[in-house]
C-alpha positions in Angstrom: -149.1 -216.7 182.6 -145.4 -216.8 183.4 -143.8 -220.0 182.2 -140.5 -221.5 183.1 -137.9 -220.8 180.5 -136.9 -224.4 180.8 -140.2 -225.6 179.4 -140.4 -223.1 176.6 -136.8 -223.7 175.6 -137.6 -227.1 174.2 -139.7 -228.0 171.2 -142.0 -230.2 173.3 -142.3 -227.4 175.8 -143.5 -225.0 173.1 -146.1 -227.5 171.9 -147.2 -228.2 175.5 -147.5 -224.5 176.2 -149.6 -223.9 173.1 -151.9 -226.9 174.1 -152.1 -225.7 177.7 -153.0 -222.1 176.7 -155.6 -223.3 174.3 -157.2 -225.7 176.8 -157.1 -223.0 179.5 -158.7 -220.4 177.2 -161.4 -222.9 176.2 -161.9 -224.0 179.8 -161.1 -227.6 178.9 -158.0 -228.2 181.1 -159.5 -231.1 182.9 -160.8 -232.8 179.7 -157.4 -232.4 178.0 -155.6 -233.6 181.1 -157.8 -236.7 181.2 -157.2 -237.4 177.5 -153.4 -236.9 177.9 -153.4 -239.3 180.9 -155.2 -241.9 178.8 -152.6 -241.4 176.0 -149.7 -241.7 178.4 -151.1 -245.0 179.7 -151.7 -246.2 176.1 -148.2 -245.3 175.1 -146.9 -247.4 178.0 -149.1 -250.4 177.1 -149.3 -250.4 173.3 -146.3 -251.3 171.2 -148.2 -250.3 168.1 -148.9 -246.8 169.5 -145.3 -246.4 170.5 -144.2 -247.5 167.0 -146.6 -244.9 165.5 -145.1 -242.2 167.5 -141.5 -243.1 167.0 -141.1 -244.7 163.6 -139.6 -242.4 160.9 -141.0 -244.8 158.2 -144.6 -243.7 158.8 -145.5 -240.9 156.4 -147.5 -237.8 157.4 -150.8 -238.9 155.7 -150.7 -242.4 157.3 -149.8 -240.9 160.7 -152.6 -238.3 160.5 -155.1 -241.0 159.5 -154.0 -243.3 162.3 -154.0 -240.7 165.0 -157.5 -239.7 164.0 -158.6 -243.3 164.4 -156.8 -243.6 167.7 -158.4 -240.4 169.0 -161.8 -241.6 168.0 -161.4 -245.1 169.5 -160.1 -243.6 172.8 -162.8 -241.0 172.9 -160.3 -238.2 173.3 -161.6 -234.7 173.7 -161.7 -232.5 170.5 -158.7 -230.3 171.5 -156.4 -233.3 172.2 -157.6 -235.1 169.0 -156.9 -232.0 166.9 -153.5 -231.5 168.7 -152.5 -235.1 167.8 -153.3 -234.3 164.2 -151.1 -231.2 164.4 -148.2 -233.3 165.8 -148.7 -235.9 163.1 -148.9 -233.3 160.3 -145.7 -231.7 161.6 -144.0 -235.1 162.1 -143.6 -234.4 165.8 -145.3 -237.4 167.3 -141.9 -238.4 168.8 -142.4 -235.4 171.1 -145.7 -236.7 172.6 -144.3 -238.1 175.9 -142.5 -234.9 176.6 -145.5 -232.8 175.6 -147.6 -234.7 178.1 -145.1 -234.3 180.9 -144.7 -230.5 180.2 -148.5 -230.1 180.0 -148.9 -231.8 183.3 -146.3 -229.5 184.9 -148.1 -226.4 183.5 -151.5 -227.6 184.6 -150.2 -228.4 188.1 -148.6 -224.9 188.4 -151.9 -223.4 187.2 -153.7 -225.2 190.0 -151.1 -224.0 192.5 -149.5 -227.4 192.9 -145.9 -228.5 192.9 -145.2 -231.4 190.6 -143.1 -234.4 191.9 -141.7 -236.8 189.3 -141.8 -240.2 191.0 -140.1 -243.3 189.6 -140.9 -246.6 191.2 -139.8 -250.2 190.4 -143.5 -251.3 190.3 -146.8 -249.5 189.7 -148.1 -247.8 192.9 -151.7 -248.3 194.0 -154.0 -245.4 194.9 -153.3 -245.8 198.6 -149.6 -245.6 198.1 -150.0 -242.5 195.9 -152.2 -240.8 198.4 -149.7 -241.5 201.2 -146.9 -240.2 199.1 -148.7 -237.0 198.3 -149.4 -236.5 202.0 -145.7 -236.9 202.9 -144.6 -234.7 200.1 -147.1 -232.0 200.9 -145.7 -232.0 204.5 -142.2 -231.6 203.1 -142.8 -228.8 200.5 -145.7 -227.1 202.2 -148.2 -227.1 199.3 -150.3 -229.5 197.3 -148.3 -231.9 195.2 -149.2 -233.4 191.8 -147.4 -236.7 191.2 -146.1 -237.7 187.8 -145.6 -241.5 188.1 -143.1 -243.5 186.0 -142.2 -247.2 186.4 -138.6 -248.3 185.9 -137.8 -251.9 187.0 -134.1 -251.0 186.8 -134.2 -249.2 190.1 -135.1 -252.6 191.7 -137.2 -251.1 194.5 -137.8 -248.0 196.5 -138.6 -244.6 194.9 -136.8 -241.8 193.2 -138.6 -238.5 193.7 -137.7 -235.3 191.9 -139.3 -231.9 192.9 -137.8 -229.1 190.9 -134.1 -229.3 191.3 -134.2 -231.5 194.4 -133.9 -235.2 194.0 -134.6 -237.8 196.7 -133.1 -241.2 195.6 -134.4 -244.0 197.8 -133.9 -246.7 195.2 -132.4 -250.0 196.0 -130.1 -249.8 193.0 -128.5 -246.6 194.4 -128.1 -248.1 197.8 -126.4 -251.2 196.3 -124.1 -249.0 194.3 -123.2 -247.0 197.3 -122.5 -250.1 199.3 -120.4 -251.5 196.5 -118.3 -248.3 196.4 -117.8 -248.4 200.1 -116.6 -252.0 200.0 -114.0 -251.2 197.4 -112.5 -248.8 199.8 
């Protein structure tokens, strides 16, 4: 499989590539993807989990023991659970959000999809995501996987990034543009 040099150039990208290739070879891409989606959601919701992945004060042994317990309580697949153990053992849990993002990019590419990174001020419901995918598919000409992020700082609207193209329809940007125009 040909991978973008951009993904493999980073530490998180190398971990994501290794995880992707293992999951692909074991025919567990869907299971690993589901587990990583659950982890991404948990990272967004749990201050304790974020602290585990970002605190330099937590030692290897404690991090390893904790991620094993987290993996068991979340019913993560075996590959993802073992992978979390590797990250904990190598003190690379801080890379987990980036690893998840890169894994999703690789998996989408494997499925023949283009990935759009979408930032919204509020969580999108399933109908909004489906409508967005349809509009983006019409624009790019192929299926689109959507990687959603919520950032209240954009105030409203969406920021969509597909490859090197960015579509910024956020209210924050429109207000900044208006403010610049008013200054003359």
